mmCIF file as gemmi writes it, N, C-alpha and C atoms, coordinates in Angstrom:
data_model
loop_
_atom_site.group_PDB
_atom_site.id
_atom_site.type_symbol
_atom_site.label_atom_id
_atom_site.label_alt_id
_atom_site.label_comp_id
_atom_site.label_asym_id
_atom_site.label_entity_id
_atom_site.label_seq_id
_atom_site.pdbx_PDB_ins_code
_atom_site.Cartn_x
_atom_site.Cartn_y
_atom_site.Cartn_z
_atom_site.occupancy
_atom_site.B_iso_or_equiv
_atom_site.pdbx_formal_charge
_atom_site.auth_seq_id
_atom_site.auth_asym_id
_atom_site.pdbx_PDB_model_num
ATOM 1 N N . MET Axp A 1 ? 0.855 -1.172 0 1 0 ? 1 A 1
ATOM 2 C CA . MET Axp A 1 ? 0 0 0 1 0 ? 1 A 1
ATOM 3 C C . MET Axp A 1 ? 0.902 1.236 0 1 0 ? 1 A 1
ATOM 4 N N . LYS Axp A 2 ? 0.688 2.1 -0.978 1 0 ? 2 A 1
ATOM 5 C CA . LYS Axp A 2 ? 1.454 3.343 -1.057 1 0 ? 2 A 1
ATOM 6 C C . LYS Axp A 2 ? 0.82 4.38 -0.139 1 0 ? 2 A 1
ATOM 7 N N . THR Axp A 3 ? 1.655 5.114 0.6 1 0 ? 3 A 1
ATOM 8 C CA . THR Axp A 3 ? 1.16 6.133 1.522 1 0 ? 3 A 1
ATOM 9 C C . THR Axp A 3 ? 2.025 7.386 1.445 1 0 ? 3 A 1
ATOM 10 N N . THR Axp A 4 ? 1.45 8.507 1.901 1 0 ? 4 A 1
ATOM 11 C CA . THR Axp A 4 ? 2.2 9.755 1.982 1 0 ? 4 A 1
ATOM 12 C C . THR Axp A 4 ? 2.892 9.841 3.34 1 0 ? 4 A 1
ATOM 13 N N . GLN Axp A 5 ? 3.846 10.759 3.452 1 0 ? 5 A 1
ATOM 14 C CA . GLN Axp A 5 ? 4.501 10.994 4.74 1 0 ? 5 A 1
ATOM 15 C C . GLN Axp A 5 ? 3.494 11.514 5.757 1 0 ? 5 A 1
ATOM 16 N N . TYR Axp A 6 ? 2.537 12.33 5.31 1 0 ? 6 A 1
ATOM 17 C CA . TYR Axp A 6 ? 1.504 12.841 6.203 1 0 ? 6 A 1
ATOM 18 C C . TYR Axp A 6 ? 0.715 11.687 6.822 1 0 ? 6 A 1
ATOM 19 N N . PHE Axp A 7 ? 0.334 10.705 6.01 1 0 ? 7 A 1
ATOM 20 C CA . PHE Axp A 7 ? -0.397 9.548 6.524 1 0 ? 7 A 1
ATOM 21 C C . PHE Axp A 7 ? 0.442 8.808 7.56 1 0 ? 7 A 1
ATOM 22 N N . GLN Axp A 8 ? 1.707 8.602 7.265 1 0 ? 8 A 1
ATOM 23 C CA . GLN Axp A 8 ? 2.585 7.889 8.193 1 0 ? 8 A 1
ATOM 24 C C . GLN Axp A 8 ? 2.701 8.638 9.519 1 0 ? 8 A 1
ATOM 25 N N . TYR Axp A 9 ? 2.731 9.946 9.459 1 0 ? 9 A 1
ATOM 26 C CA . TYR Axp A 9 ? 2.81 10.764 10.679 1 0 ? 9 A 1
ATOM 27 C C . TYR Axp A 9 ? 1.511 10.668 11.488 1 0 ? 9 A 1
ATOM 28 N N . THR Axp A 10 ? 0.363 10.861 10.832 1 0 ? 10 A 1
ATOM 29 C CA . THR Axp A 10 ? -0.91 10.844 11.564 1 0 ? 10 A 1
ATOM 30 C C . THR Axp A 10 ? -1.253 9.45 12.075 1 0 ? 10 A 1
ATOM 31 N N . ARG Axp A 11 ? -0.722 8.441 11.462 1 0 ? 11 A 1
ATOM 32 C CA . ARG Axp A 11 ? -0.974 7.054 11.892 1 0 ? 11 A 1
ATOM 33 C C . ARG Axp A 11 ? -0.441 6.788 13.282 1 0 ? 11 A 1
ATOM 34 N N . GLN Axp A 12 ? 0.425 7.631 13.769 1 0 ? 12 A 1
ATOM 35 C CA . GLN Axp A 12 ? 0.998 7.467 15.113 1 0 ? 12 A 1
ATOM 36 C C . GLN Axp A 12 ? 0.006 7.868 16.203 1 0 ? 12 A 1
ATOM 37 N N . ARG Axp A 13 ? -1.033 8.625 15.846 1 0 ? 13 A 1
ATOM 38 C CA . ARG Axp A 13 ? -2.046 9.038 16.828 1 0 ? 13 A 1
ATOM 39 C C . ARG Axp A 13 ? -2.815 7.81 17.315 1 0 ? 13 A 1
ATOM 40 N N . PRO Axp A 14 ? -3.181 7.768 18.596 1 0 ? 14 A 1
ATOM 41 C CA . PRO Axp A 14 ? -3.886 6.592 19.124 1 0 ? 14 A 1
ATOM 42 C C . PRO Axp A 14 ? -5.194 6.279 18.396 1 0 ? 14 A 1
ATOM 43 N N . ASP Axp A 15 ? -5.948 7.303 18.01 1 0 ? 15 A 1
ATOM 44 C CA . ASP Axp A 15 ? -7.224 7.058 17.321 1 0 ? 15 A 1
ATOM 45 C C . ASP Axp A 15 ? -7.029 6.574 15.89 1 0 ? 15 A 1
ATOM 46 N N . ARG Axp A 16 ? -5.85 6.769 15.336 1 0 ? 16 A 1
ATOM 47 C CA . ARG Axp A 16 ? -5.575 6.326 13.956 1 0 ? 16 A 1
ATOM 48 C C . ARG Axp A 16 ? -4.796 5.01 13.924 1 0 ? 16 A 1
ATOM 49 N N . SER Axp A 17 ? -4.055 4.735 14.972 1 0 ? 17 A 1
ATOM 50 C CA . SER Axp A 17 ? -3.222 3.526 14.973 1 0 ? 17 A 1
ATOM 51 C C . SER Axp A 17 ? -4.051 2.249 15.008 1 0 ? 17 A 1
ATOM 52 N N . ILE Axp A 18 ? -5.324 2.339 15.408 1 0 ? 18 A 1
ATOM 53 C CA . ILE Axp A 18 ? -6.183 1.15 15.457 1 0 ? 18 A 1
ATOM 54 C C . ILE Axp A 18 ? -6.726 0.76 14.085 1 0 ? 18 A 1
ATOM 55 N N . ILE Axp A 19 ? -6.561 1.63 13.095 1 0 ? 19 A 1
ATOM 56 C CA . ILE Axp A 19 ? -7.082 1.367 11.743 1 0 ? 19 A 1
ATOM 57 C C . ILE Axp A 19 ? -6.137 0.409 11.017 1 0 ? 19 A 1
ATOM 58 N N . LEU Axp A 20 ? -6.663 -0.739 10.668 1 0 ? 20 A 1
ATOM 59 C CA . LEU Axp A 20 ? -5.85 -1.767 10.012 1 0 ? 20 A 1
ATOM 60 C C . LEU Axp A 20 ? -5.697 -1.49 8.518 1 0 ? 20 A 1
ATOM 61 N N . ASP Axp A 21 ? -4.531 -1.869 7.976 1 0 ? 21 A 1
ATOM 62 C CA . ASP Axp A 21 ? -4.295 -1.744 6.532 1 0 ? 21 A 1
ATOM 63 C C . ASP Axp A 21 ? -5.376 -2.486 5.745 1 0 ? 21 A 1
ATOM 64 N N . GLU Axp A 22 ? -5.787 -3.637 6.246 1 0 ? 22 A 1
ATOM 65 C CA . GLU Axp A 22 ? -6.827 -4.444 5.59 1 0 ? 22 A 1
ATOM 66 C C . GLU Axp A 22 ? -8.114 -3.641 5.418 1 0 ? 22 A 1
ATOM 67 N N . TRP Axp A 23 ? -8.471 -2.856 6.419 1 0 ? 23 A 1
ATOM 68 C CA . TRP Axp A 23 ? -9.693 -2.042 6.331 1 0 ? 23 A 1
ATOM 69 C C . TRP Axp A 23 ? -9.532 -0.947 5.288 1 0 ? 23 A 1
ATOM 70 N N . ILE Axp A 24 ? -8.363 -0.313 5.277 1 0 ? 24 A 1
ATOM 71 C CA . ILE Axp A 24 ? -8.098 0.74 4.288 1 0 ? 24 A 1
ATOM 72 C C . ILE Axp A 24 ? -8.196 0.172 2.88 1 0 ? 24 A 1
ATOM 73 N N . GLU Axp A 25 ? -7.583 -0.985 2.672 1 0 ? 25 A 1
ATOM 74 C CA . GLU Axp A 25 ? -7.625 -1.62 1.354 1 0 ? 25 A 1
ATOM 75 C C . GLU Axp A 25 ? -9.058 -1.995 0.969 1 0 ? 25 A 1
ATOM 76 N N . ARG Axp A 26 ? -9.876 -2.374 1.942 1 0 ? 26 A 1
ATOM 77 C CA . ARG Axp A 26 ? -11.276 -2.694 1.699 1 0 ? 26 A 1
ATOM 78 C C . ARG Axp A 26 ? -12.025 -1.449 1.204 1 0 ? 26 A 1
ATOM 79 N N . VAL Axp A 27 ? -11.777 -0.31 1.852 1 0 ? 27 A 1
ATOM 80 C CA . VAL Axp A 27 ? -12.431 0.941 1.446 1 0 ? 27 A 1
ATOM 81 C C . VAL Axp A 27 ? -11.985 1.34 0.045 1 0 ? 27 A 1
ATOM 82 N N . VAL Axp A 28 ? -10.695 1.235 -0.222 1 0 ? 28 A 1
ATOM 83 C CA . VAL Axp A 28 ? -10.168 1.604 -1.537 1 0 ? 28 A 1
ATOM 84 C C . VAL Axp A 28 ? -10.761 0.705 -2.621 1 0 ? 28 A 1
ATOM 85 N N . GLY Axp A 29 ? -10.871 -0.587 -2.347 1 0 ? 29 A 1
ATOM 86 C CA . GLY Axp A 29 ? -11.331 -1.545 -3.351 1 0 ? 29 A 1
ATOM 87 C C . GLY Axp A 29 ? -12.836 -1.615 -3.544 1 0 ? 29 A 1
ATOM 88 N N . LYS Axp A 30 ? -13.604 -1.405 -2.457 1 0 ? 30 A 1
ATOM 89 C CA . LYS Axp A 30 ? -15.066 -1.538 -2.533 1 0 ? 30 A 1
ATOM 90 C C . LYS Axp A 30 ? -15.736 -0.43 -1.723 1 0 ? 30 A 1
ATOM 91 N N . PRO Axp A 31 ? -15.648 0.792 -2.185 1 0 ? 31 A 1
ATOM 92 C CA . PRO Axp A 31 ? -16.265 1.885 -1.423 1 0 ? 31 A 1
ATOM 93 C C . PRO Axp A 31 ? -17.792 1.885 -1.559 1 0 ? 31 A 1
ATOM 94 N N . LEU Axp A 32 ? -18.445 2.369 -0.5 1 0 ? 32 A 1
ATOM 95 C CA . LEU Axp A 32 ? -19.895 2.613 -0.564 1 0 ? 32 A 1
ATOM 96 C C . LEU Axp A 32 ? -20.172 3.891 -1.334 1 0 ? 32 A 1
ATOM 97 N N . ARG Axp A 33 ? -19.259 4.853 -1.184 1 0 ? 33 A 1
ATOM 98 C CA . ARG Axp A 33 ? -19.42 6.154 -1.841 1 0 ? 33 A 1
ATOM 99 C C . ARG Axp A 33 ? -18.049 6.713 -2.171 1 0 ? 33 A 1
ATOM 100 N N . GLU Axp A 34 ? -18.009 7.525 -3.216 1 0 ? 34 A 1
ATOM 101 C CA . GLU Axp A 34 ? -16.765 8.177 -3.635 1 0 ? 34 A 1
ATOM 102 C C . GLU Axp A 34 ? -17.072 9.598 -4.063 1 0 ? 34 A 1
ATOM 103 N N . GLU Axp A 35 ? -16.196 10.516 -3.697 1 0 ? 35 A 1
ATOM 104 C CA . GLU Axp A 35 ? -16.299 11.914 -4.127 1 0 ? 35 A 1
ATOM 105 C C . GLU Axp A 35 ? -14.915 12.395 -4.533 1 0 ? 35 A 1
ATOM 106 N N . ILE Axp A 36 ? -14.881 13.253 -5.53 1 0 ? 36 A 1
ATOM 107 C CA . ILE Axp A 36 ? -13.628 13.885 -5.95 1 0 ? 36 A 1
ATOM 108 C C . ILE Axp A 36 ? -13.61 15.287 -5.352 1 0 ? 36 A 1
ATOM 109 N N . GLN Axp A 37 ? -12.543 15.604 -4.62 1 0 ? 37 A 1
ATOM 110 C CA . GLN Axp A 37 ? -12.396 16.931 -4.034 1 0 ? 37 A 1
ATOM 111 C C . GLN Axp A 37 ? -11.954 17.917 -5.113 1 0 ? 37 A 1
ATOM 112 N N . THR Axp A 38 ? -12.079 19.201 -4.825 1 0 ? 38 A 1
ATOM 113 C CA . THR Axp A 38 ? -11.679 20.225 -5.794 1 0 ? 38 A 1
ATOM 114 C C . THR Axp A 38 ? -10.183 20.176 -6.093 1 0 ? 38 A 1
ATOM 115 N N . ASP Axp A 39 ? -9.386 19.672 -5.148 1 0 ? 39 A 1
ATOM 116 C CA . ASP Axp A 39 ? -7.938 19.572 -5.372 1 0 ? 39 A 1
ATOM 117 C C . ASP Axp A 39 ? -7.546 18.283 -6.098 1 0 ? 39 A 1
ATOM 118 N N . GLY Axp A 40 ? -8.543 17.464 -6.48 1 0 ? 40 A 1
ATOM 119 C CA . GLY Axp A 40 ? -8.273 16.234 -7.219 1 0 ? 40 A 1
ATOM 120 C C . GLY Axp A 40 ? -8.15 14.991 -6.363 1 0 ? 40 A 1
ATOM 121 N N . ARG Axp A 41 ? -8.046 15.178 -5.061 1 0 ? 41 A 1
ATOM 122 C CA . ARG Axp A 41 ? -7.967 14.016 -4.185 1 0 ? 41 A 1
ATOM 123 C C . ARG Axp A 41 ? -9.319 13.297 -4.169 1 0 ? 41 A 1
ATOM 124 N N . ILE Axp A 42 ? -9.264 12.025 -3.818 1 0 ? 42 A 1
ATOM 125 C CA . ILE Axp A 42 ? -10.447 11.169 -3.88 1 0 ? 42 A 1
ATOM 126 C C . ILE Axp A 42 ? -10.833 10.734 -2.468 1 0 ? 42 A 1
ATOM 127 N N . ARG Axp A 43 ? -12.093 10.951 -2.115 1 0 ? 43 A 1
ATOM 128 C CA . ARG Axp A 43 ? -12.628 10.49 -0.829 1 0 ? 43 A 1
ATOM 129 C C . ARG Axp A 43 ? -13.415 9.213 -1.079 1 0 ? 43 A 1
ATOM 130 N N . ARG Axp A 44 ? -13.165 8.199 -0.264 1 0 ? 44 A 1
ATOM 131 C CA . ARG Axp A 44 ? -13.936 6.963 -0.345 1 0 ? 44 A 1
ATOM 132 C C . ARG Axp A 44 ? -14.343 6.542 1.06 1 0 ? 44 A 1
ATOM 133 N N . TRP Axp A 45 ? -15.556 6.002 1.158 1 0 ? 45 A 1
ATOM 134 C CA . TRP Axp A 45 ? -16.094 5.54 2.436 1 0 ? 45 A 1
ATOM 135 C C . TRP Axp A 45 ? -16.554 4.103 2.323 1 0 ? 45 A 1
ATOM 136 N N . ALA Axp A 46 ? -16.459 3.377 3.437 1 0 ? 46 A 1
ATOM 137 C CA . ALA Axp A 46 ? -17.061 2.045 3.568 1 0 ? 46 A 1
ATOM 138 C C . ALA Axp A 46 ? -17.281 1.775 5.052 1 0 ? 46 A 1
ATOM 139 N N . ARG Axp A 47 ? -18.246 0.916 5.332 1 0 ? 47 A 1
ATOM 140 C CA . ARG Axp A 47 ? -18.53 0.503 6.705 1 0 ? 47 A 1
ATOM 141 C C . ARG Axp A 47 ? -17.567 -0.613 7.116 1 0 ? 47 A 1
ATOM 142 N N . ILE Axp A 48 ? -17.152 -0.57 8.384 1 0 ? 48 A 1
ATOM 143 C CA . ILE Axp A 48 ? -16.242 -1.575 8.921 1 0 ? 48 A 1
ATOM 144 C C . ILE Axp A 48 ? -16.994 -2.368 9.997 1 0 ? 48 A 1
ATOM 145 N N . PRO Axp A 49 ? -17.484 -3.559 9.665 1 0 ? 49 A 1
ATOM 146 C CA . PRO Axp A 49 ? -18.257 -4.343 10.633 1 0 ? 49 A 1
ATOM 147 C C . PRO Axp A 49 ? -17.496 -4.636 11.928 1 0 ? 49 A 1
ATOM 148 N N . GLU Axp A 50 ? -16.183 -4.839 11.821 1 0 ? 50 A 1
ATOM 149 C CA . GLU Axp A 50 ? -15.363 -5.151 12.991 1 0 ? 50 A 1
ATOM 150 C C . GLU Axp A 50 ? -15.297 -3.994 13.992 1 0 ? 50 A 1
ATOM 151 N N . MET Axp A 51 ? -15.678 -2.793 13.557 1 0 ? 51 A 1
ATOM 152 C CA . MET Axp A 51 ? -15.662 -1.608 14.422 1 0 ? 51 A 1
ATOM 153 C C . MET Axp A 51 ? -17.082 -1.066 14.593 1 0 ? 51 A 1
ATOM 154 N N . GLU Axp A 52 ? -18.012 -1.98 14.898 1 0 ? 52 A 1
ATOM 155 C CA . GLU Axp A 52 ? -19.409 -1.617 15.141 1 0 ? 52 A 1
ATOM 156 C C . GLU Axp A 52 ? -20.041 -0.908 13.949 1 0 ? 52 A 1
ATOM 157 N N . ASN Axp A 53 ? -19.595 -1.306 12.758 1 0 ? 53 A 1
ATOM 158 C CA . ASN Axp A 53 ? -20.132 -0.784 11.494 1 0 ? 53 A 1
ATOM 159 C C . ASN Axp A 53 ? -19.877 0.707 11.288 1 0 ? 53 A 1
ATOM 160 N N . ARG Axp A 54 ? -18.834 1.226 11.918 1 0 ? 54 A 1
ATOM 161 C CA . ARG Axp A 54 ? -18.485 2.632 11.733 1 0 ? 54 A 1
ATOM 162 C C . ARG Axp A 54 ? -17.989 2.857 10.305 1 0 ? 54 A 1
ATOM 163 N N . ALA Axp A 55 ? -18.136 4.086 9.827 1 0 ? 55 A 1
ATOM 164 C CA . ALA Axp A 55 ? -17.715 4.437 8.472 1 0 ? 55 A 1
ATOM 165 C C . ALA Axp A 55 ? -16.256 4.903 8.483 1 0 ? 55 A 1
ATOM 166 N N . LEU Axp A 56 ? -15.461 4.281 7.654 1 0 ? 56 A 1
ATOM 167 C CA . LEU Axp A 56 ? -14.06 4.67 7.505 1 0 ? 56 A 1
ATOM 168 C C . LEU Axp A 56 ? -13.925 5.492 6.225 1 0 ? 56 A 1
ATOM 169 N N . ARG Axp A 57 ? -13.36 6.694 6.354 1 0 ? 57 A 1
ATOM 170 C CA . ARG Axp A 57 ? -13.099 7.537 5.185 1 0 ? 57 A 1
ATOM 171 C C . ARG Axp A 57 ? -11.613 7.438 4.865 1 0 ? 57 A 1
ATOM 172 N N . VAL Axp A 58 ? -11.327 7.19 3.603 1 0 ? 58 A 1
ATOM 173 C CA . VAL Axp A 58 ? -9.951 7.137 3.119 1 0 ? 58 A 1
ATOM 174 C C . VAL Axp A 58 ? -9.803 8.207 2.053 1 0 ? 58 A 1
ATOM 175 N N . ILE Axp A 59 ? -8.755 9.023 2.189 1 0 ? 59 A 1
ATOM 176 C CA . ILE Axp A 59 ? -8.439 10.055 1.2 1 0 ? 59 A 1
ATOM 177 C C . ILE Axp A 59 ? -7.247 9.569 0.379 1 0 ? 59 A 1
ATOM 178 N N . LEU Axp A 60 ? -7.449 9.516 -0.92 1 0 ? 60 A 1
ATOM 179 C CA . LEU Axp A 60 ? -6.386 9.102 -1.844 1 0 ? 60 A 1
ATOM 180 C C . LEU Axp A 60 ? -5.894 10.301 -2.638 1 0 ? 60 A 1
ATOM 181 N N . LEU Axp A 61 ? -4.634 10.243 -3.048 1 0 ? 61 A 1
ATOM 182 C CA . LEU Axp A 61 ? -4.129 11.264 -3.96 1 0 ? 61 A 1
ATOM 183 C C . LEU Axp A 61 ? -4.762 11.057 -5.334 1 0 ? 61 A 1
ATOM 184 N N . GLU Axp A 62 ? -4.492 11.971 -6.229 1 0 ? 62 A 1
ATOM 185 C CA . GLU Axp A 62 ? -5.091 11.96 -7.567 1 0 ? 62 A 1
ATOM 186 C C . GLU Axp A 62 ? -4.817 10.677 -8.327 1 0 ? 62 A 1
ATOM 187 N N . ASP Axp A 63 ? -3.733 9.951 -7.979 1 0 ? 63 A 1
ATOM 188 C CA . ASP Axp A 63 ? -3.402 8.712 -8.688 1 0 ? 63 A 1
ATOM 189 C C . ASP Axp A 63 ? -4.364 7.567 -8.358 1 0 ? 63 A 1
ATOM 190 N N . GLY Axp A 64 ? -5.22 7.762 -7.34 1 0 ? 64 A 1
ATOM 191 C CA . GLY Axp A 64 ? -6.209 6.765 -6.987 1 0 ? 64 A 1
ATOM 192 C C . GLY Axp A 64 ? -5.687 5.58 -6.196 1 0 ? 64 A 1
ATOM 193 N N . GLU Axp A 65 ? -4.407 5.619 -5.794 1 0 ? 65 A 1
ATOM 194 C CA . GLU Axp A 65 ? -3.854 4.486 -5.047 1 0 ? 65 A 1
ATOM 195 C C . GLU Axp A 65 ? -3.023 4.883 -3.838 1 0 ? 65 A 1
ATOM 196 N N . THR Axp A 66 ? -2.528 6.109 -3.772 1 0 ? 66 A 1
ATOM 197 C CA . THR Axp A 66 ? -1.705 6.543 -2.643 1 0 ? 66 A 1
ATOM 198 C C . THR Axp A 66 ? -2.586 7.083 -1.532 1 0 ? 66 A 1
ATOM 199 N N . VAL Axp A 67 ? -2.502 6.463 -0.351 1 0 ? 67 A 1
ATOM 200 C CA . VAL Axp A 67 ? -3.324 6.847 0.793 1 0 ? 67 A 1
ATOM 201 C C . VAL Axp A 67 ? -2.715 8.072 1.471 1 0 ? 67 A 1
ATOM 202 N N . HIS Axp A 68 ? -3.52 9.114 1.588 1 0 ? 68 A 1
ATOM 203 C CA . HIS Axp A 68 ? -3.088 10.356 2.23 1 0 ? 68 A 1
ATOM 204 C C . HIS Axp A 68 ? -3.643 10.487 3.649 1 0 ? 68 A 1
ATOM 205 N N . ASN Axp A 69 ? -4.841 9.918 3.892 1 0 ? 69 A 1
ATOM 206 C CA . ASN Axp A 69 ? -5.463 10.028 5.202 1 0 ? 69 A 1
ATOM 207 C C . ASN Axp A 69 ? -6.495 8.91 5.347 1 0 ? 69 A 1
ATOM 208 N N . ALA Axp A 70 ? -6.757 8.507 6.576 1 0 ? 70 A 1
ATOM 209 C CA . ALA Axp A 70 ? -7.791 7.51 6.865 1 0 ? 70 A 1
ATOM 210 C C . ALA Axp A 70 ? -8.265 7.734 8.29 1 0 ? 70 A 1
ATOM 211 N N . PHE Axp A 71 ? -9.587 7.826 8.451 1 0 ? 71 A 1
ATOM 212 C CA . PHE Axp A 71 ? -10.145 8.053 9.777 1 0 ? 71 A 1
ATOM 213 C C . PHE Axp A 71 ? -11.614 7.657 9.794 1 0 ? 71 A 1
ATOM 214 N N . PHE Axp A 72 ? -12.126 7.399 10.998 1 0 ? 72 A 1
ATOM 215 C CA . PHE Axp A 72 ? -13.536 7.084 11.143 1 0 ? 72 A 1
ATOM 216 C C . PHE Axp A 72 ? -14.324 8.387 11.091 1 0 ? 72 A 1
ATOM 217 N N . ASP Axp A 73 ? -15.315 8.419 10.202 1 0 ? 73 A 1
ATOM 218 C CA . ASP Axp A 73 ? -16.076 9.619 9.898 1 0 ? 73 A 1
ATOM 219 C C . ASP Axp A 73 ? -17.427 9.58 10.617 1 0 ? 73 A 1
ATOM 220 N N . ARG Axp A 74 ? -17.552 10.349 11.673 1 0 ? 74 A 1
ATOM 221 C CA . ARG Axp A 74 ? -18.797 10.375 12.459 1 0 ? 74 A 1
ATOM 222 C C . ARG Axp A 74 ? -19.959 10.988 11.688 1 0 ? 74 A 1
ATOM 223 N N . ASN Axp A 75 ? -19.671 11.788 10.698 1 0 ? 75 A 1
ATOM 224 C CA . ASN Axp A 75 ? -20.723 12.5 9.963 1 0 ? 75 A 1
ATOM 225 C C . ASN Axp A 75 ? -21.173 11.83 8.676 1 0 ? 75 A 1
ATOM 226 N N . PHE Axp A 76 ? -20.673 10.636 8.413 1 0 ? 76 A 1
ATOM 227 C CA . PHE Axp A 76 ? -21.002 9.946 7.162 1 0 ? 76 A 1
ATOM 228 C C . PHE Axp A 76 ? -22.482 9.598 7.098 1 0 ? 76 A 1
ATOM 229 N N . LYS Axp A 77 ? -23.09 9.953 5.973 1 0 ? 77 A 1
ATOM 230 C CA . LYS Axp A 77 ? -24.489 9.617 5.693 1 0 ? 77 A 1
ATOM 231 C C . LYS Axp A 77 ? -24.528 8.877 4.356 1 0 ? 77 A 1
ATOM 232 N N . GLU Axp A 78 ? -25.167 7.729 4.344 1 0 ? 78 A 1
ATOM 233 C CA . GLU Axp A 78 ? -25.228 6.939 3.101 1 0 ? 78 A 1
ATOM 234 C C . GLU Axp A 78 ? -26.188 7.496 2.155 1 0 ? 78 A 1
């Protein structure tokens, strides 16, 4: 999995360190929803059953494969 330095830095936070690579890859591969930001980055969401069905948001760079950010999104609406 390709990642940015920013992702590697934020992954050290306790709330982010619990997010498994497997979950990120699941969101990237089978998102429930996708949006393109004005800067070209891609937002993808999917539910994670192992975490009480919480929604995980993954931000990808314009290449569609480099992970820039990943976090549980409390405001996600399907």
